[in-house]
KOLGU-4560 file (N, C-alpha, C; in nm, 3 decimals, padded with zeros to 5 digits):
<recs>
<n_xx: -01.063 n_yy: -00.865 n_zz: 01.350 ca_xx: -01.137 ca_yy: -00.704 ca_zz: 01.261 c_xx: -01.227 c_yy: -00.704 c_zz: 01.367 mol: A seq: 1 type: MET>
<n_xx: -01.183 n_yy: -00.664 n_zz: 01.488 ca_xx: -01.274 ca_yy: -00.619 ca_zz: 01.559 c_xx: -01.361 c_yy: -00.497 c_zz: 01.561 mol: A seq: 2 type: ARG>
<n_xx: -01.327 n_yy: -00.399 n_zz: 01.451 ca_xx: -01.403 ca_yy: -00.263 ca_zz: 01.429 c_xx: -01.433 c_yy: -00.281 c_zz: 01.237 mol: A seq: 3 type: SER>
<n_xx: -01.426 n_yy: -00.379 n_zz: 01.212 ca_xx: -01.510 ca_yy: -00.434 ca_zz: 01.095 c_xx: -01.564 c_yy: -00.598 c_zz: 01.063 mol: A seq: 4 type: MET>
<n_xx: -01.711 n_yy: -00.478 n_zz: 00.996 ca_xx: -01.725 ca_yy: -00.696 ca_zz: 00.950 c_xx: -01.737 c_yy: -00.691 c_zz: 00.809 mol: A seq: 5 type: LYS>
<n_xx: -01.676 n_yy: -00.836 n_zz: 00.783 ca_xx: -01.690 ca_yy: -00.874 ca_zz: 00.684 c_xx: -01.784 c_yy: -00.919 c_zz: 00.575 mol: A seq: 6 type: ILE>
<n_xx: -01.872 n_yy: -00.901 n_zz: 00.468 ca_xx: -02.000 ca_yy: -00.933 ca_zz: 00.425 c_xx: -01.952 c_yy: -01.009 c_zz: 00.278 mol: A seq: 7 type: GLU>
<n_xx: -02.021 n_yy: -01.067 n_zz: 00.248 ca_xx: -02.005 ca_yy: -01.161 ca_zz: 00.084 c_xx: -02.116 c_yy: -01.044 c_zz: -00.013 mol: A seq: 8 type: GLN>
<n_xx: -02.149 n_yy: -00.992 n_zz: -00.068 ca_xx: -02.245 ca_yy: -00.973 ca_zz: -00.173 c_xx: -02.171 c_yy: -01.007 c_zz: -00.367 mol: A seq: 9 type: GLU>
<n_xx: -02.277 n_yy: -01.107 n_zz: -00.350 ca_xx: -02.263 ca_yy: -01.175 ca_zz: -00.521 c_xx: -02.095 c_yy: -01.169 c_zz: -00.500 mol: A seq: 10 type: GLY>
<n_xx: -02.023 n_yy: -01.128 n_zz: -00.632 ca_xx: -01.912 ca_yy: -01.121 ca_zz: -00.608 c_xx: -01.841 c_yy: -01.023 c_zz: -00.515 mol: A seq: 11 type: ASP>
<n_xx: -01.864 n_yy: -00.905 n_zz: -00.483 ca_xx: -01.825 ca_yy: -00.828 ca_zz: -00.402 c_xx: -01.780 c_yy: -00.885 c_zz: -00.214 mol: A seq: 12 type: SER>
<n_xx: -01.628 n_yy: -00.862 n_zz: -00.219 ca_xx: -01.592 ca_yy: -00.835 ca_zz: -00.078 c_xx: -01.671 c_yy: -00.717 c_zz: 00.010 mol: A seq: 13 type: THR>
<n_xx: -01.715 n_yy: -00.714 n_zz: 00.087 ca_xx: -01.792 ca_yy: -00.548 ca_zz: 00.165 c_xx: -01.688 c_yy: -00.603 c_zz: 00.304 mol: A seq: 14 type: VAL>
<n_xx: -01.683 n_yy: -00.498 n_zz: 00.345 ca_xx: -01.626 ca_yy: -00.447 ca_zz: 00.488 c_xx: -01.707 c_yy: -00.349 c_zz: 00.488 mol: A seq: 15 type: VAL>
<n_xx: -01.784 n_yy: -00.368 n_zz: 00.673 ca_xx: -01.842 ca_yy: -00.259 ca_zz: 00.702 c_xx: -01.776 c_yy: -00.188 c_zz: 00.796 mol: A seq: 16 type: VAL>
<n_xx: -01.773 n_yy: -00.046 n_zz: 00.804 ca_xx: -01.680 ca_yy: -00.034 ca_zz: 00.954 c_xx: -01.751 c_yy: 00.002 c_zz: 01.060 mol: A seq: 17 type: PHE>
<n_xx: -01.757 n_yy: -00.057 n_zz: 01.179 ca_xx: -01.822 ca_yy: -00.041 ca_zz: 01.309 c_xx: -01.782 c_yy: 00.078 c_zz: 01.360 mol: A seq: 18 type: ILE>
<n_xx: -01.704 n_yy: 00.137 n_zz: 01.387 ca_xx: -01.592 ca_yy: 00.273 ca_zz: 01.464 c_xx: -01.697 c_yy: 00.383 c_zz: 01.361 mol: A seq: 19 type: ASP>
<n_xx: -01.720 n_yy: 00.490 n_zz: 01.482 ca_xx: -01.793 ca_yy: 00.617 ca_zz: 01.441 c_xx: -01.687 c_yy: 00.703 c_zz: 01.347 mol: A seq: 20 type: ARG>
<n_xx: -01.571 n_yy: 00.691 n_zz: 01.430 ca_xx: -01.422 ca_yy: 00.774 ca_zz: 01.461 c_xx: -01.320 c_yy: 00.720 c_zz: 01.355 mol: A seq: 21 type: HIS>
<n_xx: -01.277 n_yy: 00.687 n_zz: 01.266 ca_xx: -01.121 ca_yy: 00.622 ca_zz: 01.214 c_xx: -01.020 c_yy: 00.759 c_zz: 01.237 mol: A seq: 22 type: LEU>
<n_xx: -00.977 n_yy: 00.734 n_zz: 01.342 ca_xx: -00.900 ca_yy: 00.835 ca_zz: 01.373 c_xx: -00.776 c_yy: 00.841 c_zz: 01.508 mol: A seq: 23 type: SER>
<n_xx: -00.746 n_yy: 00.659 n_zz: 01.580 ca_xx: -00.659 ca_yy: 00.663 ca_zz: 01.593 c_xx: -00.507 c_yy: 00.585 c_zz: 01.553 mol: A seq: 24 type: ASP>
<n_xx: -00.416 n_yy: 00.634 n_zz: 01.530 ca_xx: -00.349 ca_yy: 00.642 ca_zz: 01.448 c_xx: -00.292 c_yy: 00.473 c_zz: 01.504 mol: A seq: 25 type: GLU>
<n_xx: -00.231 n_yy: 00.431 n_zz: 01.589 ca_xx: -00.228 ca_yy: 00.287 ca_zz: 01.571 c_xx: -00.341 c_yy: 00.202 c_zz: 01.517 mol: A seq: 26 type: VAL>
<n_xx: -00.436 n_yy: 00.220 n_zz: 01.569 ca_xx: -00.580 ca_yy: 00.137 ca_zz: 01.531 c_xx: -00.557 c_yy: 00.175 c_zz: 01.353 mol: A seq: 27 type: ARG>
<n_xx: -00.533 n_yy: 00.282 n_zz: 01.337 ca_xx: -00.572 ca_yy: 00.332 ca_zz: 01.146 c_xx: -00.437 c_yy: 00.191 c_zz: 01.145 mol: A seq: 28 type: ILE>
<n_xx: -00.324 n_yy: 00.181 n_zz: 01.137 ca_xx: -00.258 ca_yy: 00.124 ca_zz: 01.082 c_xx: -00.267 c_yy: -00.031 c_zz: 01.127 mol: A seq: 29 type: MET>
<n_xx: -00.332 n_yy: -00.049 n_zz: 01.208 ca_xx: -00.397 ca_yy: -00.240 ca_zz: 01.231 c_xx: -00.482 c_yy: -00.223 c_zz: 01.149 mol: A seq: 30 type: GLU>
<n_xx: -00.598 n_yy: -00.145 n_zz: 01.107 ca_xx: -00.718 ca_yy: -00.150 ca_zz: 01.005 c_xx: -00.632 c_yy: -00.122 c_zz: 00.828 mol: A seq: 31 type: VAL>
<n_xx: -00.509 n_yy: -00.066 n_zz: 00.839 ca_xx: -00.474 ca_yy: -00.067 ca_zz: 00.707 c_xx: -00.382 c_yy: -00.193 c_zz: 00.686 mol: A seq: 32 type: GLY>
<n_xx: -00.336 n_yy: -00.260 n_zz: 00.782 ca_xx: -00.239 ca_yy: -00.372 ca_zz: 00.763 c_xx: -00.431 c_yy: -00.499 c_zz: 00.686 mol: A seq: 33 type: ASP>
<n_xx: -00.505 n_yy: -00.529 n_zz: 00.809 ca_xx: -00.581 ca_yy: -00.572 ca_zz: 00.743 c_xx: -00.634 c_yy: -00.595 c_zz: 00.668 mol: A seq: 34 type: GLU>
<n_xx: -00.706 n_yy: -00.451 n_zz: 00.604 ca_xx: -00.738 ca_yy: -00.399 ca_zz: 00.478 c_xx: -00.650 c_yy: -00.505 c_zz: 00.321 mol: A seq: 35 type: LEU>
<n_xx: -00.509 n_yy: -00.458 n_zz: 00.366 ca_xx: -00.456 ca_yy: -00.533 ca_zz: 00.246 c_xx: -00.428 c_yy: -00.635 c_zz: 00.317 mol: A seq: 36 type: THR>
<n_xx: -00.420 n_yy: -00.680 n_zz: 00.343 ca_xx: -00.410 ca_yy: -00.875 ca_zz: 00.394 c_xx: -00.552 c_yy: -00.945 c_zz: 00.296 mol: A seq: 37 type: GLU>
<n_xx: -00.670 n_yy: -00.862 n_zz: 00.346 ca_xx: -00.837 ca_yy: -00.929 ca_zz: 00.295 c_xx: -00.770 c_yy: -00.905 c_zz: 00.169 mol: A seq: 38 type: LEU>
<n_xx: -00.742 n_yy: -00.708 n_zz: 00.126 ca_xx: -00.786 ca_yy: -00.749 ca_zz: -00.055 c_xx: -00.651 c_yy: -00.827 c_zz: -00.084 mol: A seq: 39 type: ALA>
<n_xx: -00.497 n_yy: -00.881 n_zz: -00.072 ca_xx: -00.434 ca_yy: -00.950 ca_zz: -00.153 c_xx: -00.478 c_yy: -01.072 c_zz: -00.148 mol: A seq: 40 type: SER>
<n_xx: -00.614 n_yy: -01.094 n_zz: -00.103 ca_xx: -00.694 ca_yy: -01.284 ca_zz: -00.119 c_xx: -00.769 c_yy: -01.263 c_zz: -00.184 mol: A seq: 41 type: LYS>
<n_xx: -00.760 n_yy: -01.115 n_zz: -00.255 ca_xx: -00.890 ca_yy: -01.125 ca_zz: -00.400 c_xx: -00.847 c_yy: -01.109 c_zz: -00.510 mol: A seq: 42 type: LEU>
<n_xx: -00.885 n_yy: -01.198 n_zz: -00.603 ca_xx: -00.857 ca_yy: -01.238 ca_zz: -00.748 c_xx: -00.856 c_yy: -01.118 c_zz: -00.855 mol: A seq: 43 type: SER>
<n_xx: -00.812 n_yy: -01.099 n_zz: -00.981 ca_xx: -00.831 ca_yy: -01.004 ca_zz: -01.023 c_xx: -00.957 c_yy: -00.990 c_zz: -01.074 mol: A seq: 44 type: ALA>
<n_xx: -01.057 n_yy: -00.870 n_zz: -01.099 ca_xx: -01.195 ca_yy: -00.851 ca_zz: -01.144 c_xx: -01.320 c_yy: -00.872 c_zz: -01.016 mol: A seq: 45 type: GLU>
<n_xx: -01.224 n_yy: -00.902 n_zz: -00.935 ca_xx: -01.331 ca_yy: -00.898 ca_zz: -00.814 c_xx: -01.373 c_yy: -00.732 c_zz: -00.730 mol: A seq: 46 type: GLN>
<n_xx: -01.457 n_yy: -00.718 n_zz: -00.694 ca_xx: -01.486 ca_yy: -00.558 ca_zz: -00.620 c_xx: -01.423 c_yy: -00.582 c_zz: -00.468 mol: A seq: 47 type: THR>
<n_xx: -01.359 n_yy: -00.501 n_zz: -00.423 ca_xx: -01.380 ca_yy: -00.448 ca_zz: -00.266 c_xx: -01.435 c_yy: -00.350 c_zz: -00.238 mol: A seq: 48 type: PHE>
<n_xx: -01.532 n_yy: -00.357 n_zz: -00.123 ca_xx: -01.635 ca_yy: -00.219 ca_zz: -00.082 c_xx: -01.588 c_yy: -00.218 c_zz: 00.029 mol: A seq: 49 type: VAL>
<n_xx: -01.581 n_yy: -00.095 n_zz: 00.071 ca_xx: -01.558 ca_yy: -00.046 ca_zz: 00.209 c_xx: -01.684 c_yy: 00.063 c_zz: 00.235 mol: A seq: 50 type: LEU>
<n_xx: -01.733 n_yy: 00.021 n_zz: 00.307 ca_xx: -01.860 ca_yy: 00.080 ca_zz: 00.351 c_xx: -01.860 c_yy: 00.154 c_zz: 00.512 mol: A seq: 51 type: ASP>
<n_xx: -01.907 n_yy: 00.295 n_zz: 00.501 ca_xx: -01.842 ca_yy: 00.383 ca_zz: 00.551 c_xx: -01.960 c_yy: 00.420 c_zz: 00.612 mol: A seq: 52 type: PHE>
<n_xx: -02.121 n_yy: 00.364 n_zz: 00.644 ca_xx: -02.200 ca_yy: 00.395 ca_zz: 00.657 c_xx: -02.253 c_yy: 00.422 c_zz: 00.835 mol: A seq: 53 type: GLN>
<n_xx: -02.166 n_yy: 00.373 n_zz: 00.900 ca_xx: -02.111 ca_yy: 00.374 ca_zz: 01.028 c_xx: -02.004 c_yy: 00.504 c_zz: 01.120 mol: A seq: 54 type: ASN>
<n_xx: -01.941 n_yy: 00.549 n_zz: 00.971 ca_xx: -01.817 ca_yy: 00.652 ca_zz: 01.013 c_xx: -01.845 c_yy: 00.774 c_zz: 00.958 mol: A seq: 55 type: VAL>
<n_xx: -01.867 n_yy: 00.849 n_zz: 01.094 ca_xx: -01.863 ca_yy: 01.029 ca_zz: 01.088 c_xx: -01.802 c_yy: 01.075 c_zz: 01.005 mol: A seq: 56 type: ASP>
<n_xx: -01.658 n_yy: 01.052 n_zz: 01.110 ca_xx: -01.497 ca_yy: 01.089 ca_zz: 01.080 c_xx: -01.389 c_yy: 01.056 c_zz: 01.047 mol: A seq: 57 type: TYR>
<n_xx: -01.288 n_yy: 01.056 n_zz: 00.965 ca_xx: -01.213 ca_yy: 00.981 ca_zz: 00.909 c_xx: -01.099 c_yy: 01.060 c_zz: 00.917 mol: A seq: 58 type: CYS>
<n_xx: -00.966 n_yy: 01.062 n_zz: 00.992 ca_xx: -00.818 ca_yy: 01.102 ca_zz: 01.018 c_xx: -00.766 c_yy: 01.111 c_zz: 00.872 mol: A seq: 59 type: SER>
<n_xx: -00.680 n_yy: 01.254 n_zz: 00.837 ca_xx: -00.576 ca_yy: 01.148 ca_zz: 00.697 c_xx: -00.493 c_yy: 01.101 c_zz: 00.732 mol: A seq: 60 type: SER>
<n_xx: -00.477 n_yy: 01.035 n_zz: 00.814 ca_xx: -00.389 ca_yy: 00.910 ca_zz: 00.812 c_xx: -00.467 c_yy: 00.814 c_zz: 00.796 mol: A seq: 61 type: ALA>
<n_xx: -00.608 n_yy: 00.750 n_zz: 00.824 ca_xx: -00.748 ca_yy: 00.688 ca_zz: 00.793 c_xx: -00.675 c_yy: 00.724 c_zz: 00.573 mol: A seq: 62 type: MET>
<n_xx: -00.687 n_yy: 00.870 n_zz: 00.547 ca_xx: -00.738 ca_yy: 00.870 ca_zz: 00.406 c_xx: -00.609 c_yy: 00.817 c_zz: 00.371 mol: A seq: 63 type: VAL>
<n_xx: -00.444 n_yy: 00.854 n_zz: 00.434 ca_xx: -00.349 ca_yy: 00.784 ca_zz: 00.347 c_xx: -00.339 c_yy: 00.625 c_zz: 00.350 mol: A seq: 64 type: GLY>
<n_xx: -00.440 n_yy: 00.549 n_zz: 00.422 ca_xx: -00.426 ca_yy: 00.391 ca_zz: 00.438 c_xx: -00.511 c_yy: 00.392 c_zz: 00.329 mol: A seq: 65 type: GLN>
<n_xx: -00.598 n_yy: 00.461 n_zz: 00.285 ca_xx: -00.700 ca_yy: 00.433 ca_zz: 00.170 c_xx: -00.633 c_yy: 00.468 c_zz: 00.020 mol: A seq: 66 type: LEU>
<n_xx: -00.569 n_yy: 00.523 n_zz: 00.035 ca_xx: -00.473 ca_yy: 00.555 ca_zz: -00.081 c_xx: -00.380 c_yy: 00.416 c_zz: -00.117 mol: A seq: 67 type: VAL>
<n_xx: -00.306 n_yy: 00.424 n_zz: 00.048 ca_xx: -00.219 ca_yy: 00.307 ca_zz: -00.030 c_xx: -00.282 c_yy: 00.142 c_zz: -00.031 mol: A seq: 68 type: LEU>
<n_xx: -00.380 n_yy: 00.136 n_zz: 00.015 ca_xx: -00.462 ca_yy: 00.026 ca_zz: -00.050 c_xx: -00.572 c_yy: 00.060 c_zz: -00.194 mol: A seq: 69 type: LEU>
<n_xx: -00.603 n_yy: 00.133 n_zz: -00.215 ca_xx: -00.631 ca_yy: 00.189 ca_zz: -00.362 c_xx: -00.545 c_yy: 00.116 c_zz: -00.462 mol: A seq: 70 type: ARG>
<n_xx: -00.384 n_yy: 00.174 n_zz: -00.447 ca_xx: -00.267 ca_yy: 00.131 ca_zz: -00.498 c_xx: -00.227 c_yy: 00.005 c_zz: -00.508 mol: A seq: 71 type: ASN>
<n_xx: -00.258 n_yy: -00.110 n_zz: -00.439 ca_xx: -00.220 ca_yy: -00.229 ca_zz: -00.390 c_xx: -00.365 c_yy: -00.313 c_zz: -00.469 mol: A seq: 72 type: ALA>
<n_xx: -00.490 n_yy: -00.283 n_zz: -00.476 ca_xx: -00.551 ca_yy: -00.345 ca_zz: -00.504 c_xx: -00.569 c_yy: -00.262 c_zz: -00.667 mol: A seq: 73 type: THR>
<n_xx: -00.519 n_yy: -00.188 n_zz: -00.715 ca_xx: -00.510 ca_yy: -00.151 ca_zz: -00.858 c_xx: -00.418 c_yy: -00.213 c_zz: -00.905 mol: A seq: 74 type: GLU>
<n_xx: -00.311 n_yy: -00.234 n_zz: -00.848 ca_xx: -00.195 ca_yy: -00.327 ca_zz: -00.893 c_xx: -00.261 c_yy: -00.470 c_zz: -00.950 mol: A seq: 75 type: ARG>
<n_xx: -00.338 n_yy: -00.509 n_zz: -00.853 ca_xx: -00.388 ca_yy: -00.673 ca_zz: -00.874 c_xx: -00.536 c_yy: -00.689 c_zz: -00.925 mol: A seq: 76 type: ASP>
<n_xx: -00.526 n_yy: -00.569 n_zz: -01.010 ca_xx: -00.684 ca_yy: -00.624 ca_zz: -01.047 c_xx: -00.781 c_yy: -00.565 c_zz: -01.007 mol: A seq: 77 type: GLY>
<n_xx: -00.803 n_yy: -00.554 n_zz: -00.910 ca_xx: -00.949 ca_yy: -00.546 ca_zz: -00.775 c_xx: -00.989 c_yy: -00.462 c_zz: -00.791 mol: A seq: 78 type: VAL>
<n_xx: -01.083 n_yy: -00.412 n_zz: -00.781 ca_xx: -01.162 ca_yy: -00.267 ca_zz: -00.784 c_xx: -01.164 c_yy: -00.205 c_zz: -00.666 mol: A seq: 79 type: THR>
<n_xx: -01.179 n_yy: -00.125 n_zz: -00.655 ca_xx: -01.219 ca_yy: -00.020 ca_zz: -00.494 c_xx: -01.296 c_yy: 00.021 c_zz: -00.488 mol: A seq: 80 type: LEU>
<n_xx: -01.460 n_yy: 00.023 n_zz: -00.433 ca_xx: -01.520 ca_yy: 00.125 ca_zz: -00.423 c_xx: -01.557 c_yy: 00.140 c_zz: -00.256 mol: A seq: 81 type: ARG>
<n_xx: -01.579 n_yy: 00.303 n_zz: -00.272 ca_xx: -01.565 ca_yy: 00.340 ca_zz: -00.102 c_xx: -01.796 c_yy: 00.338 c_zz: -00.102 mol: A seq: 82 type: LEU>
<n_xx: -01.844 n_yy: 00.360 n_zz: 00.002 ca_xx: -01.982 ca_yy: 00.323 ca_zz: -00.045 c_xx: -02.037 c_yy: 00.396 c_zz: 00.124 mol: A seq: 83 type: ARG>
<n_xx: -02.097 n_yy: 00.461 n_zz: 00.127 ca_xx: -02.151 ca_yy: 00.521 ca_zz: 00.212 c_xx: -02.140 c_yy: 00.656 c_zz: 00.300 mol: A seq: 84 type: ASN>
<n_xx: -02.049 n_yy: 00.708 n_zz: 00.180 ca_xx: -01.944 ca_yy: 00.821 ca_zz: 00.279 c_xx: -02.064 c_yy: 00.936 c_zz: 00.294 mol: A seq: 85 type: ILE>
<n_xx: -01.979 n_yy: 00.988 n_zz: 00.428 ca_xx: -02.065 ca_yy: 01.114 ca_zz: 00.483 c_xx: -01.993 c_yy: 01.176 c_zz: 00.421 mol: A seq: 86 type: SER>
<n_xx: -02.061 n_yy: 01.319 n_zz: 00.447 ca_xx: -02.101 ca_yy: 01.453 ca_zz: 00.421 c_xx: -01.956 c_yy: 01.515 c_zz: 00.406 mol: A seq: 87 type: ASP>
<n_xx: -01.921 n_yy: 01.504 n_zz: 00.551 ca_xx: -01.771 ca_yy: 01.530 ca_zz: 00.618 c_xx: -01.635 c_yy: 01.501 c_zz: 00.531 mol: A seq: 88 type: THR>
<n_xx: -01.673 n_yy: 01.335 n_zz: 00.551 ca_xx: -01.600 ca_yy: 01.217 ca_zz: 00.471 c_xx: -01.590 c_yy: 01.305 c_zz: 00.323 mol: A seq: 89 type: ILE>
<n_xx: -01.696 n_yy: 01.275 n_zz: 00.252 ca_xx: -01.655 ca_yy: 01.345 ca_zz: 00.088 c_xx: -01.572 c_yy: 01.521 c_zz: 00.111 mol: A seq: 90 type: ARG>
<n_xx: -01.600 n_yy: 01.572 n_zz: 00.160 ca_xx: -01.563 ca_yy: 01.706 ca_zz: 00.181 c_xx: -01.420 c_yy: 01.707 c_zz: 00.246 mol: A seq: 91 type: THR>
<n_xx: -01.335 n_yy: 01.604 n_zz: 00.250 ca_xx: -01.210 ca_yy: 01.563 ca_zz: 00.285 c_xx: -01.157 c_yy: 01.540 c_zz: 00.153 mol: A seq: 92 type: ILE>
<n_xx: -01.174 n_yy: 01.435 n_zz: 00.098 ca_xx: -01.176 ca_yy: 01.333 ca_zz: -00.036 c_xx: -01.173 c_yy: 01.465 c_zz: -00.105 mol: A seq: 93 type: LEU>
<n_xx: -01.240 n_yy: 01.552 n_zz: -00.155 ca_xx: -01.287 ca_yy: 01.621 ca_zz: -00.233 c_xx: -01.199 c_yy: 01.756 c_zz: -00.268 mol: A seq: 94 type: GLN>
<n_xx: -01.128 n_yy: 01.809 n_zz: -00.072 ca_xx: -01.052 ca_yy: 01.864 ca_zz: -00.088 c_xx: -00.914 c_yy: 01.841 c_zz: -00.121 mol: A seq: 95 type: THR>
<n_xx: -00.904 n_yy: 01.672 n_zz: -00.108 ca_xx: -00.749 ca_yy: 01.657 ca_zz: -00.134 c_xx: -00.754 c_yy: 01.616 c_zz: -00.285 mol: A seq: 96 type: MET>
<n_xx: -00.881 n_yy: 01.625 n_zz: -00.349 ca_xx: -00.881 ca_yy: 01.603 ca_zz: -00.457 c_xx: -00.891 c_yy: 01.437 c_zz: -00.465 mol: A seq: 97 type: HIS>
<n_xx: -00.918 n_yy: 01.345 n_zz: -00.416 ca_xx: -00.946 ca_yy: 01.184 ca_zz: -00.402 c_xx: -01.044 c_yy: 01.173 c_zz: -00.453 mol: A seq: 98 type: LEU>
<n_xx: -01.158 n_yy: 01.215 n_zz: -00.449 ca_xx: -01.346 ca_yy: 01.217 ca_zz: -00.477 c_xx: -01.265 c_yy: 01.164 c_zz: -00.649 mol: A seq: 99 type: ASP>
<n_xx: -01.229 n_yy: 01.217 n_zz: -00.747 ca_xx: -01.120 ca_yy: 01.171 ca_zz: -00.842 c_xx: -01.089 c_yy: 00.992 c_zz: -00.862 mol: A seq: 100 type: LYS>
<n_xx: -01.000 n_yy: 01.020 n_zz: -00.762 ca_xx: -00.917 ca_yy: 00.874 ca_zz: -00.741 c_xx: -00.988 c_yy: 00.742 c_zz: -00.721 mol: A seq: 101 type: VAL>
<n_xx: -01.085 n_yy: 00.769 n_zz: -00.613 ca_xx: -01.148 ca_yy: 00.662 ca_zz: -00.579 c_xx: -01.311 c_yy: 00.663 c_zz: -00.633 mol: A seq: 102 type: PHE>
<n_xx: -01.374 n_yy: 00.545 n_zz: -00.622 ca_xx: -01.441 ca_yy: 00.516 ca_zz: -00.658 c_xx: -01.567 c_yy: 00.532 c_zz: -00.589 mol: A seq: 103 type: LYS>
<n_xx: -01.664 n_yy: 00.678 n_zz: -00.544 ca_xx: -01.791 ca_yy: 00.647 ca_zz: -00.481 c_xx: -01.910 c_yy: 00.627 c_zz: -00.520 mol: A seq: 104 type: LEU>
<n_xx: -01.974 n_yy: 00.537 n_zz: -00.428 ca_xx: -02.081 ca_yy: 00.491 ca_zz: -00.446 c_xx: -02.137 c_yy: 00.578 c_zz: -00.377 mol: A seq: 105 type: ASP>
<n_xx: -02.308 n_yy: 00.609 n_zz: -00.443 ca_xx: -02.381 ca_yy: 00.669 ca_zz: -00.334 c_xx: -02.431 c_yy: 00.576 c_zz: -00.245 mol: A seq: 106 type: ARG>
<n_xx: -02.518 n_yy: 00.621 n_zz: -00.168 ca_xx: -02.547 ca_yy: 00.554 ca_zz: -00.027 c_xx: -02.669 c_yy: 00.465 c_zz: -00.130 mol: A seq: 107 type: PRO>
<n_xx: -02.648 n_yy: 00.364 n_zz: -00.071 ca_xx: -02.749 ca_yy: 00.218 ca_zz: -00.067 c_xx: -02.714 c_yy: 00.175 c_zz: -00.205 mol: A seq: 108 type: ASP>
<n_xx: -02.609 n_yy: 00.168 n_zz: -00.300 ca_xx: -02.597 ca_yy: 00.094 ca_zz: -00.414 c_xx: -02.481 c_yy: 00.020 c_zz: -00.419 mol: A seq: 109 type: THR>
</recs>
């Protein structure tokens, strides 16, 4: 996971994205596979947090990967949370009506 850093915060597994722009389609597919694999190792009732503190922009392909990940975690009983979302990404999610689908944490929560 060269574009992500994995941390443990209590019972939560946190993935901090390092890349500023998540828009390269090949890399997004790799990231999606890595996130899905990591999430599959979590047990029900655990929380999987994706921290976007370094990310300024993500493409619709990345949003699609997030939706797939959300479906997988929900099926497995894992809570998926998105943290430190930039205003730009929040607007993208709101435009797609996904702000109601994802659990969006405010900065530093």
